[in-house]
N, C-alpha and C positions, 0 to 999 in steps of 0.2 A: 245435420247434425249427427244422423244417422251414420253415414257416411265417416267421418270423421273417430267417432268411436270403433267400428268396426276397423278401421285402419288402425287405433292405438292399441287395440286387442290384438292384431295379427303382430305389431311391432315386440308388442309385452314377451307374445308367445317365442317370436324367433331370438328374442334375447337369450331365453332364460338355456342355465346348461344341461347338453342331454346326457346322462345317469347310465354308465352297463355294469350290469351287474354280474358278477361272476361266484361259482361255488366254491368253495372248500372242503378238501374232506380228506381223511385217512384215520392210523390208529396210533395213540400213543401207547407204552409200556415199559416195564420196567424189569428188571432179569433180581428175582428173587433167591434166598439161598435157606435153604431150608435145616433146623435142628433140631437134636434130640440132647438126650443129657451127655453123648459126647461132644457135643460142639454144632459144627457146622457138618452135615451129613455125605456132602460132597455133590447131592441133585440140583439143580438150577433152575427154574423156574421161570418162565415169563410171565405176567400177569397185571392186568389193567391197568393204567392209570385211572382213575375214574374222578369224576366232577368237578376236573382240573381247568383253570380256564387257559386260554388258548387263541394266539393272539396273531394276525400278520402284520408283520413290520418290513418298510422300506426305511432303512435307516436307522434311525431309533424314532423314527414318526408309527403308530399305531394308525393304521388304515381300516383296519376290522378285527371282531374277537368274537367268539362263542367257549364251548364246554364239551368236555368229553362228557359220555356217558358212562356207565356202570360195566361196560367193558372197551373205557376208552377209546369207542371211536368219538370223531366229530364228525359235524356239516353244518358249515353256515356260509349265510351270502356277505359280499364285499362290494360295496358301491365305489366308483370309482373311472376315471376317463383316460388316465392317461397311464403309458405306456410306463410298465418302472419294473428296477431291481427290488425284487422280495423274497421273503423267507418266512417259514411258521416257525413259532413259538410256544413250548407245554411250561407253565409254569408249575411249581411245587406250593399253589395256591387255590381253596376252595373261598369263595364269598356263596356266604348265604342269607337267609333269614329264618331259618327255621332248626338248624343244627348249628355245630360251632364250627365257625369259620377260623381256616389254619393260614399258616406260610410258614413255610421254612427258607429260613432265611441263612446266608451266609456272612461272617464277619461277626454280626451282632445282629440286636435286637430292630435296628433302622439301617442293616445292613442291604443287599441285593436281593431279589426272592431267586432259587434254584432254576433252572430253567432247562430247556434241553430243546435245541431249535434245527430245524432243516438246512440243507447246502441252501445259496441264496440263485435263485431263480432269474435268469436276466431277461433283461428285455420283455417280462411277463405282460402279456396284452388283455388289458381290460374284462374285454369279450370273451375269454379263451375261460374254463373251468380248471382248476389245482386239485389232481390227488396226489400226496406224497405217500402213499401207504403206510408201512407202519416203522415205525419209528422209534429203538428200545433205548432205555438210559439202562447201562449197564456199570458193574461195580469199577469204583475210580473217575467216571463220569460220568457222573448226577445217579445210579445205581442207590448209593446210598441216603441221598437226600430224598427218593422220592417212595425207598424202603420206609423211610422214618415218618413219610407223609401218609403215605395207607395205613402205618399200624395208628398214625393217630388219628385218621379214618375212622378205624374201629372202632376205636375207646371212643369218637363222637357217637357212633351207632349205635355204642352199650349205651352210655348217659342216654341218647335221646328215650331208648325204650324205658327207661327209669323216672324219667321228668316228663319227657313229652315233647315234641317239636315246639320251639320258640327262637329267641333272643338270645343266644349267647353268648360271653367276652370273647374277642380273638384271641389264638390261642398260636403264640409263636416259637417255634423249635428253631433253635441257632445251631447250626452243624458246620466248623471247617477243623482243620487239622492242625489252626492253633490254640481250639479248645482247650481246657485241662484232662485230665485223664478220666474224671470223675465225671459224671452228671450229677445233672440239682436243679432246683426250680426254683424258682423268686416271679412270686405273683402271677402272672399270666406267659411268663417267657421259660422253656424250657432250654438249657444250656446242656449239649450232648457230648458226652465224652469222645473226645479227637479219634478214637479208633470204634464207636459203638453206632457205629453206620446199620448195621444189619443187626443191632441186639434189640427184637419189635417189645420182649418184654418188659428189658430198661426204660425203654421210651414210655410205654404204658403206666410203670410205674410211677415216674413222672407226670402222668398226667392224673395220676390221682390225686397230686398234690395240688394239682393245677382245680381240680372237681373241692375239694375240701376247701382250697380260697377263695373259691366265690358260690360254694351250695351249703356249706358248714360250718367248723369251727374248728380250732387245733388251738389249744395249750402249750405246744411243744416249743420249746425252743429252739430246735434243730440240732445244727453238730453234728460231730462224728458219731460215729453206730456199725457195732460191728454184727455181724451175725451169729459168732458166738459167744457173744457177750450176754450170758443169760440175768442178768444187775442190770440193766441199762433204766432209764429214767425211764417212770411207767406212761407220763406223755409223749414221749418220743418214740418209744416203743410200739405204742399204738398208732402211731401216726406214721412210722415205717411201714407195720406190718399190714394196715389198712392202706395203704398205697398200693401195694405188694399187690393185696388180694383185691383191688377195686380192677390193676391190669390182667392180670390172672384168669379173673372173671368177664373181662373182655373176652380176652381168648376162647375161654368157653360159649362163650353168646354167639360169637362168629363159626363155634366146629372147628375152631382149629385142633389141630393133633398137636398133643402132651401139652393142653392145656395147665395142667399141673403145675407144669414147670419152668422154674426162672432159670434163664441162661444168659450167661454175662460171654463174650468170646474175645480175642484179642484184632478182630477184623479182618483178621491176614484173610489171605484167598486159599484155598482149599480145603480137604476134608479136617478133622477136628478143629483144632486152635481153641480148644475151651481155656477159659479161667476161671470161671464155677461156675459150680448151678445149685438148686435144691430146689425138691420136691416139695406141695404146698399139702398133697396129702399123703404122706406121712413123714412130714419136719426130715427128713434127711437130706444129707448128713447133718446139720445143724439142731439140732434138737436140747430143747431146753424145758423146765415145767413152770408153772404158774406167769404171770402176767410182765414180769419186768424182761419179757426177750418178746424181739418183731417177730422172730420163727414163731413164736408160741400163738402172738396175735393172728399171723395170715392162714396159719392150721386150725385154729378152733372157728374163727371165719370163715372158711372153705368148708370144713366140715358141715358148719351149718346153713349153706347152700349148695351141698353139691345130691343132695337128694336121698332121697329114702333106699336107692339102688346100690348105693356107693355105703359098704362098711366103715366107721369110723376107729379110723385107726387105735391102737390098742397104747397109751400111755405109758409109758417106762416110770417104774416105781424107783425113784432117788432122794437122797434126801431133800429136804425142802429147799431151793432157792438155787440147789449145784447145778451144775448142765454135767449131760452126756451122750458121750461120743459125738461131742464136737469137734471138728476137725482145722483146718486150716481159717484164720482168723480173716478175714474178711471186712473191709473198711468201705462204707460209703457204694456208688453203682459202679 
């Protein structure tokens, strides 16, 4: 009996697959474009792709997965027994149960997730570690999508600082060349303008609507709005002004330069390419009075929250309900 049991155990052990382990490591970054009141400054820097999902694939099959850290680095183990052709992919996706989960998608809200990938490593041995070095998403080849992803992460960081960690609804950002020129939000989906991939303040404004949709209430019917309109519907004015205030506050929370500036560009390469800007600190160049303007709302909220060390701007004295120094009309975002 003992000999039979021992033989059975030896047969079971010999038939079990032998797993080989290898580590995959490297770093993913994206090219960021700095901006000020004149548009893009021409300064472009490498920024880490933070907390994004990373996958090892053979064809279309995922063989292993991990996550980048705050510096864009990653390392994780893969179990395999076969020599394969593989590549490594970083997705514009954050999966989390303690902050805002984020997907940046192409096409529509159920489309493919934006990603960048390495070359294919042919005949990779399952016993050989793989180091991919540093791979960058550049403008025109994923840079825009990962910039939007990082801006949404920044908004998530700010929201969690206000509400604490917990379960948040999935935020989907849709970006592609076929999108409309203006950005918008419906429910938990932001549709970015087709040239707004590097417009950080625009996606954060839209994220302000996501915040209200999920954690507050709005009586606004939405619709067309103009920064130079000093007599908007009150509910629309507050909704749009608050969304801008949230987005700029997120940048201030992250100690970003020019945090009071909202900047919309044409998205073209090179310095400049400004479409319009405004400053929440001064309300320029779209100065209105009273509460029927979104510019009054975001400037008032900014003044309330910017600390005692920042002087409150002098309000323009004009006839009640009129607009002064409002320049080029701007519709939507």
